[in-house]
C-alpha positions as CSV (number, residue, x, y, z in Angstrom):
1,M,124.6,63.3,77.2
2,T,123.4,61.2,80.2
3,T,122.8,62.4,84.1
4,Q,123.0,59.8,86.7
5,A,121.8,60.7,90.0
6,R,124.0,60.0,93.0
7,P,123.1,59.9,96.5
8,T,124.2,63.2,97.9
9,T,121.5,65.0,99.8
10,V,120.9,68.7,100.3
11,E,121.9,68.1,103.9
12,S,125.4,66.7,102.7
13,V,126.2,69.9,101.3
14,A,125.4,71.7,104.6
15,A,127.4,69.5,106.6
16,G,130.3,70.7,104.7
17,P,131.4,68.5,101.7
18,K,135.1,67.8,101.1
19,I,136.8,69.0,97.5
20,V,137.1,66.0,95.5
21,P,139.9,66.0,92.8
22,G,138.7,66.3,89.2
23,P,140.4,64.9,86.1
24,R,144.1,65.2,85.7
25,G,145.0,67.7,83.2
26,V,148.0,68.5,81.3
27,P,151.4,70.3,82.1
28,L,150.8,74.3,81.9
29,L,147.2,74.2,80.7
30,G,145.8,71.6,83.4
31,N,141.8,70.7,81.9
32,L,142.0,73.7,79.4
33,P,142.0,71.2,76.3
34,E,138.9,69.0,77.4
35,F,136.9,71.9,78.8
36,G,137.4,73.6,75.4
37,K,136.6,70.8,73.7
38,D,133.0,70.5,75.0
39,P,132.6,72.5,78.1
40,L,129.1,71.2,78.6
41,A,130.1,67.7,78.6
42,F,133.2,68.8,80.6
43,F,130.9,70.2,83.2
44,E,128.6,66.9,83.2
45,R,131.9,64.9,83.8
46,L,132.5,66.8,86.7
47,R,129.4,66.9,88.2
48,A,129.6,63.3,88.1
49,R,132.2,63.5,90.6
50,G,130.6,65.1,93.1
51,D,129.0,68.5,94.3
52,L,132.2,70.3,95.0
53,V,135.0,69.3,92.4
54,G,138.7,70.6,92.0
55,W,140.1,71.2,88.6
56,R,142.9,73.6,87.0
57,F,142.2,76.3,84.3
58,G,145.6,76.6,83.0
59,R,147.7,77.1,86.1
60,S,144.9,78.7,88.1
61,P,143.3,76.7,90.7
62,A,139.5,76.3,89.6
63,L,136.5,74.7,91.6
64,F,133.3,73.3,90.2
65,I,130.4,73.2,92.0
66,A,126.9,71.6,91.4
67,H,124.7,71.7,94.1
68,P,122.1,74.3,94.6
69,D,123.0,75.2,98.1
70,A,126.9,76.3,96.9
71,I,125.1,78.0,93.7
72,G,122.9,79.8,96.2
73,E,126.2,80.6,98.5
74,L,128.3,82.1,95.4
75,L,125.4,84.2,94.2
76,T,124.7,85.6,97.0
77,E,127.6,86.2,98.5
78,V,129.1,88.0,95.6
79,E,130.5,91.3,96.2
80,R,131.2,89.9,99.8
81,T,133.4,86.8,100.0
82,F,133.6,86.4,96.2
83,D,134.6,88.8,93.6
84,Q,133.4,89.3,89.5
85,P,136.0,87.4,87.6
86,D,137.4,89.1,84.3
87,L,136.1,87.1,81.8
88,G,138.6,88.2,79.1
89,I,139.6,90.9,76.8
90,A,137.2,90.1,74.0
91,F,134.2,90.3,76.8
92,R,135.3,93.8,77.9
93,T,135.5,95.0,74.4
94,L,131.9,94.0,73.7
95,L,130.4,94.9,77.4
96,G,132.7,97.5,78.2
97,N,132.0,98.6,81.9
98,G,128.3,98.0,81.9
99,V,126.5,96.4,84.9
100,V,127.0,93.1,84.0
101,V,131.2,93.7,84.2
102,A,131.2,96.6,86.9
103,K,131.9,96.0,90.7
104,G,131.5,97.6,93.9
105,A,130.0,100.6,94.3
106,D,130.7,101.7,90.4
107,W,128.1,98.2,90.0
108,R,125.8,99.4,92.8
109,R,125.1,103.4,91.0
110,K,124.8,101.6,87.7
111,R,122.6,99.1,88.7
112,S,120.1,101.6,90.7
113,L,120.1,103.7,87.2
114,V,119.4,101.0,85.0
115,Q,117.1,99.0,86.9
116,P,114.3,101.6,86.6
117,S,114.1,101.4,83.1
118,V,113.1,97.2,83.1
119,R,110.7,97.3,86.3
120,P,107.2,95.6,85.4
121,R,105.4,98.9,85.1
122,Q,108.0,99.9,81.9
123,V,108.1,96.0,80.9
124,R,104.1,96.7,80.4
125,S,104.7,99.6,78.0
126,Y,107.1,97.5,75.9
127,A,105.0,94.5,76.0
128,A,102.7,96.1,72.8
129,T,105.6,96.1,70.8
130,M,106.9,92.9,71.6
131,A,102.9,91.5,70.5
132,E,103.2,94.3,67.8
133,C,106.3,93.1,65.9
134,A,105.2,89.2,66.5
135,V,102.1,90.0,64.9
136,A,103.4,91.3,62.0
137,L,105.5,87.9,61.6
138,A,102.6,86.3,61.9
139,D,101.1,87.8,59.0
140,R,103.9,87.0,56.8
141,W,104.1,83.3,57.2
142,T,101.9,81.1,55.0
143,D,101.0,77.5,55.1
144,G,103.4,75.0,53.7
145,Q,106.3,78.1,54.1
146,R,109.8,76.9,54.4
147,V,111.9,79.0,57.4
148,D,114.9,78.8,59.4
149,I,113.7,79.4,62.2
150,K,116.9,80.6,63.6
151,R,116.9,83.5,61.4
152,E,113.3,84.3,61.6
153,M,113.5,84.5,65.7
154,A,116.8,86.4,65.4
155,A,115.3,88.7,62.8
156,L,111.9,89.1,65.0
157,T,114.0,89.9,68.2
158,Q,116.3,92.0,67.0
159,L,113.3,94.2,65.9
160,I,111.8,94.0,69.3
161,A,114.9,94.8,70.8
162,V,115.9,98.1,68.3
163,R,112.2,99.4,68.9
164,T,112.3,99.1,72.9
165,I,116.0,100.0,73.0
166,F,116.2,102.9,70.7
167,G,112.7,103.9,69.6
168,A,110.2,102.9,66.8
169,D,110.8,105.7,65.0
170,T,114.6,105.5,65.0
171,A,116.0,104.2,61.8
172,A,118.7,101.9,63.7
173,D,120.2,99.3,61.6
174,A,118.8,96.2,63.4
175,E,120.4,93.9,60.2
176,A,124.2,95.3,61.0
177,I,123.9,95.4,64.7
178,G,122.6,91.5,64.5
179,R,125.4,90.5,62.3
180,A,128.2,92.5,64.3
181,M,126.5,90.8,67.9
182,D,126.8,87.3,66.0
183,V,130.5,87.6,65.3
184,A,131.4,89.0,68.7
185,Q,129.8,86.7,70.7
186,K,131.0,83.8,68.8
187,E,134.4,85.0,69.1
188,I,134.1,85.4,72.7
189,G,132.8,81.8,73.3
190,A,136.0,80.7,71.1
191,E,138.3,82.9,73.3
192,F,136.7,82.0,76.9
193,S,137.0,78.2,76.3
194,G,140.1,78.3,74.2
195,I,144.0,78.9,74.5
196,G,143.0,82.9,74.3
197,A,141.7,82.9,78.1
198,L,145.5,82.3,78.8
199,L,147.0,85.3,76.8
200,P,147.6,88.7,78.1
201,D,145.5,91.4,76.9
202,W,147.7,92.8,74.7
203,V,148.4,89.7,72.4
204,P,146.8,90.2,69.3
205,T,144.6,87.2,67.9
206,P,142.5,87.3,64.4
207,G,139.6,86.5,66.8
208,R,140.1,89.6,68.9
209,A,140.7,91.5,65.9
210,R,137.3,90.6,64.7
211,V,135.8,91.5,67.8
212,K,137.1,94.8,67.5
213,R,135.7,95.3,64.1
214,A,132.1,94.2,65.2
215,T,132.1,96.5,68.4
216,A,133.3,99.4,65.9
217,V,129.7,98.6,63.9
218,I,127.8,98.3,66.8
219,D,129.2,101.7,68.8
220,T,128.9,103.8,65.2
221,E,125.1,102.8,65.5
222,V,124.8,103.4,69.0
223,A,126.4,107.0,68.7
224,R,124.1,107.8,65.8
225,V,121.2,106.8,67.7
226,L,122.2,108.6,70.8
227,A,123.2,112.0,69.1
228,R,119.4,111.6,67.3
229,H,117.9,111.5,71.3
230,R,120.0,114.3,72.7
231,D,118.9,116.5,69.7
232,G,115.2,115.6,69.9
233,D,112.9,118.0,72.4
234,T,110.2,115.0,72.9
235,E,109.8,112.6,75.7
236,R,110.1,109.0,74.3
237,P,109.3,105.8,75.9
238,D,112.2,103.8,74.9
239,L,114.8,102.3,77.3
240,L,118.0,104.7,75.9
241,S,115.3,107.2,76.7
242,R,115.0,106.5,80.1
243,L,118.6,105.8,80.6
244,L,119.4,109.3,79.1
245,A,117.1,110.7,81.7
246,A,118.4,108.6,85.2
247,R,120.0,110.5,87.4
248,D,122.1,109.0,90.6
249,E,122.2,110.3,94.2
250,T,124.2,113.0,93.5
251,G,122.2,114.3,90.4
252,A,124.7,112.8,88.0
253,P,123.7,111.2,84.8
254,L,125.5,108.3,82.9
255,S,127.9,109.4,80.7
256,D,127.7,108.4,76.9
257,R,130.1,105.9,77.3
258,E,128.2,104.2,80.3
259,I,124.9,104.9,78.6
260,R,126.6,103.3,75.1
261,D,127.8,99.7,77.5
262,E,124.5,99.1,79.4
263,T,122.7,99.6,76.0
264,V,124.8,96.9,74.4
265,T,123.9,94.9,77.7
266,L,120.4,95.6,77.5
267,Y,120.3,94.5,73.7
268,I,122.3,91.5,74.6
269,G,119.5,90.3,76.9
270,G,116.6,91.5,74.8
271,H,117.6,90.1,71.7
272,E,120.5,87.5,72.0
273,T,119.1,85.7,75.2
274,T,115.2,85.7,74.1
275,S,116.4,84.6,70.4
276,S,117.7,81.6,71.3
277,T,115.3,80.7,73.6
278,L,112.9,80.6,71.3
279,V,114.6,78.6,68.8
280,W,114.9,75.8,71.5
281,A,111.4,76.1,72.1
282,W,110.3,75.7,68.6
283,Y,113.0,72.9,68.6
284,L,111.4,70.9,71.4
285,L,108.1,71.4,70.5
286,S,108.4,70.1,67.1
287,H,109.3,67.0,68.9
288,H,106.9,66.9,71.5
289,P,103.3,66.8,70.0
290,R,101.9,66.6,73.4
291,V,103.1,69.6,74.4
292,R,102.5,71.2,71.4
293,D,98.9,70.2,71.9
294,A,99.0,71.3,75.5
295,L,100.1,74.8,74.3
296,A,97.7,75.2,72.1
297,E,94.7,74.1,74.4
298,E,95.5,77.0,76.3
299,L,95.9,79.2,73.9
300,D,92.5,78.5,72.3
301,R,91.0,78.8,75.6
302,L,92.4,81.8,76.9
303,L,93.1,83.9,74.1
304,G,90.2,82.7,71.8
305,D,90.2,85.0,68.8
306,H,92.6,87.9,70.0
307,E,96.3,88.5,70.3
308,P,98.2,88.5,73.4
309,G,99.0,91.1,75.5
310,F,100.9,92.1,79.1
311,D,97.4,91.4,80.8
312,D,97.4,87.7,79.2
313,Y,101.2,86.8,80.2
314,A,100.2,86.3,84.1
315,R,97.3,83.8,82.7
316,L,99.5,81.8,80.4
317,T,100.9,79.6,82.8
318,Y,101.2,76.8,80.4
319,T,102.8,79.1,78.0
320,Q,105.2,80.1,80.7
321,A,106.1,76.3,81.9
322,V,107.1,75.5,78.5
323,V,109.4,78.3,78.2
324,K,110.6,77.5,81.9
325,E,111.0,74.3,80.8
326,T,113.1,75.2,78.0
327,L,115.2,77.4,79.7
328,R,116.1,74.6,81.9
329,L,117.3,72.2,79.2
330,Y,118.9,74.7,76.9
331,P,119.9,77.7,79.2
332,T,121.1,80.5,77.4
333,I,123.7,81.7,79.8
334,W,125.3,78.3,80.5
335,L,127.9,79.4,83.2
336,I,128.9,81.3,86.0
337,T,132.1,82.3,87.9
338,G,133.4,84.0,90.7
339,I,136.6,84.7,92.3
340,A,136.8,83.7,96.2
341,K,137.8,86.4,98.4
342,D,139.3,86.2,101.8
343,G,137.1,84.3,103.8
344,A,135.1,82.4,101.0
345,S,133.6,79.3,102.0
346,L,130.8,76.9,100.2
347,G,128.8,74.8,102.6
348,G,131.3,75.4,105.4
349,T,134.2,74.1,103.3
350,P,136.7,77.1,103.4
351,I,137.4,78.1,99.5
352,P,141.2,79.4,98.9
353,R,141.6,82.8,98.3
354,G,141.9,83.4,94.4
355,T,140.4,80.1,93.6
356,R,138.2,80.6,90.5
357,V,134.4,78.8,91.4
358,W,132.5,77.8,87.9
359,S,128.8,76.7,88.3
360,S,127.1,75.4,85.2
361,Q,123.5,76.0,84.6
362,W,123.3,73.2,82.0
363,A,124.8,70.5,84.3
364,T,122.5,71.8,87.3
365,H,119.6,71.9,85.1
366,R,120.1,68.1,84.1
367,D,121.0,66.8,87.3
368,G,118.5,63.6,88.5
369,R,118.5,64.7,92.2
370,W,116.6,67.5,91.3
371,F,114.5,66.8,88.2
372,T,112.5,63.5,87.6
373,D,113.6,62.3,84.1
374,P,115.9,65.2,83.8
375,E,116.4,64.9,80.3
376,E,112.9,64.8,78.9
377,F,110.9,67.6,78.1
378,R,108.1,68.2,80.8
379,P,106.7,71.6,81.0
380,E,104.3,70.0,83.8
381,R,107.0,69.8,86.3
382,W,106.4,73.7,86.5
383,H,102.7,73.4,86.2
384,T,100.1,70.9,87.1
385,V,97.4,71.1,84.6
386,D,94.9,69.2,86.9
387,G,95.8,70.5,90.3
388,A,96.0,74.5,91.5
389,E,96.6,76.4,88.3
390,G,100.4,77.1,88.1
391,E,101.4,74.6,91.1
392,P,104.6,73.1,90.3
393,S,104.0,69.0,90.4
394,E,107.9,68.8,91.3
395,Q,109.8,69.9,94.8
396,I,112.6,71.9,92.7
397,P,115.1,73.2,95.2
398,E,116.2,77.0,95.1
399,Y,119.1,77.8,92.5
400,A,118.4,74.1,91.0
401,W,117.0,76.5,87.9
402,F,119.0,79.5,87.7
403,P,118.8,80.3,83.9
404,F,119.1,84.1,84.9
405,G,121.4,84.1,87.9
406,G,120.4,84.8,91.1
407,G,121.1,87.2,94.1
408,P,122.2,90.7,93.7
409,R,123.7,90.0,90.2
410,V,120.2,88.7,88.9
411,C,120.1,89.9,85.3
412,L,117.9,92.8,85.7
413,G,116.2,91.9,82.4
414,T,114.6,89.0,83.6
415,R,111.1,89.8,83.4
416,F,111.4,91.4,80.0
417,A,113.0,88.1,78.6
418,M,110.4,86.2,80.2
419,V,107.4,88.2,79.0
420,E,108.8,88.7,75.5
421,A,109.4,84.8,75.1
422,V,105.8,84.1,76.5
423,L,104.1,86.8,74.3
424,V,105.9,85.8,70.9
425,L,105.6,82.1,71.5
426,A,101.9,82.5,72.2
427,V,101.4,84.9,69.0
428,L,102.8,82.5,66.8
429,A,101.7,78.9,68.3
430,R,98.3,80.5,68.5
431,R,98.3,80.3,64.6
432,F,101.3,77.9,63.6
433,T,102.8,74.9,64.4
434,L,106.6,74.5,63.2
435,A,107.8,70.6,61.5
436,V,111.7,71.0,62.2
437,D,113.5,68.7,59.7
438,P,114.8,65.5,60.9
439,G,118.3,65.6,62.8
440,E,120.0,66.4,66.1
441,I,120.5,70.1,66.7
442,R,123.5,70.7,68.9
443,P,124.2,73.7,71.3
444,V,127.3,75.6,70.8
445,P,128.4,77.3,74.0
446,S,129.2,80.7,72.9
447,L,128.2,84.0,74.8
448,T,124.8,82.4,74.9
449,L,123.9,78.7,74.0
450,Q,123.3,78.7,70.5
451,P,122.2,75.9,67.8
452,D,125.0,74.9,66.1
453,R,123.2,75.3,62.6
454,E,120.5,76.6,60.7
455,V,117.2,74.9,62.2
456,L,114.8,74.3,59.0
457,A,111.0,74.0,59.4
458,T,107.9,74.0,57.7
459,V,105.1,76.4,58.9
460,R,101.6,74.8,59.1
461,T,98.4,76.5,59.8
462,R,96.6,75.2,62.7
463,P,93.4,73.6,61.6
464,A,91.7,75.9,64.5
465,Q,93.1,79.0,62.7
466,Q,92.2,77.6,59.3
467,A,88.7,77.9,60.3
468,T,88.8,81.3,61.8
469,D,90.2,82.6,58.4
470,A,87.7,80.5,56.4
471,G,85.0,82.2,58.7
């Protein structure tokens, strides 16, 4: 997919851009067939037309926005002039009415109850589990071993999610939950970009039936673990225990259904998104030896012979840059939408009530106006090696990079996900490189952005690690 820079500037949006027409659709379905065939390419084609592009999602009016200023307005004005859209019955079946889906006062209450469990102090307590699980995986890898990175990273982040959410001593079936999540997110993606998006909730489809069966597996496991926690008489440091102990301003706790919804939401944030990010990071590192060497240099210099922990996170600036650049090129959350309410506007342009507004991390992250050589994997754009430590080498506008959303509904698990990805990558890349098999891996936009097939690679022990082992 190519990117072409256009002369549009930040100031042009502030001056009030015009909405330009998108491609002509077909009767009744509008642009849905083109969108459903390849959503990522479709959004890039819209971006090439302008910063505000009108199109039709079925018979409903839709607006695509590409400019960081407009994206920032959408994200920060949610709840006031933009509303959360209904993302479909398949999505609601899995997520319920958790903090990602809830609206208004219900959303504010739930956010206030969930947020304390993922604050920096709590993430510090989970970091040890992240590193321990990664070290256990590293201890199992051997030089020359063949692995499916997609499977390995999924199993690792599943284990981390189960231990941090449910507790290390809880016999949660991570494999069963993982399989069910894979099915559910695949079907959600298929419905969201296909004809199912236009069908009423009551219409049965094979995909919706599969989502229900997968959700039943997840619900059974969460209920079993929840019962164990309620029967326990000791405090636990896991997320589920913190949700059970949370009270709102009236002293009321979360109901069992609410805890189930938030647990599933946190699981997706702590497993699905991080697993995908790590797979794409290994894929990119395998194809960019210069970046791989720069990463190894930082890990050798700062970690020496000790495994990384939370206190190392802030120092691993190049490792953070690798993760940020991976999220730029392969953002796990690839779109954000909102519904215009009365008085909505973007850059001074009025947006009619009921218009569904779409923005795509994939399209904006690859825009040549905001990123030099946007298709290139260049962590240095986030980190200048020869300059001030951690100083970006490019002036990147706010909301030109928004893998976790932004504004009041920014992903609560942002820090958890970044710390997890950085520590896991540091543990494994300190010891090994992964030589991914030749061939392009294409992104599939489902609930998160996933590789289209297995990602096979050969494990290679780094020379520095071989010397350490020999010593």
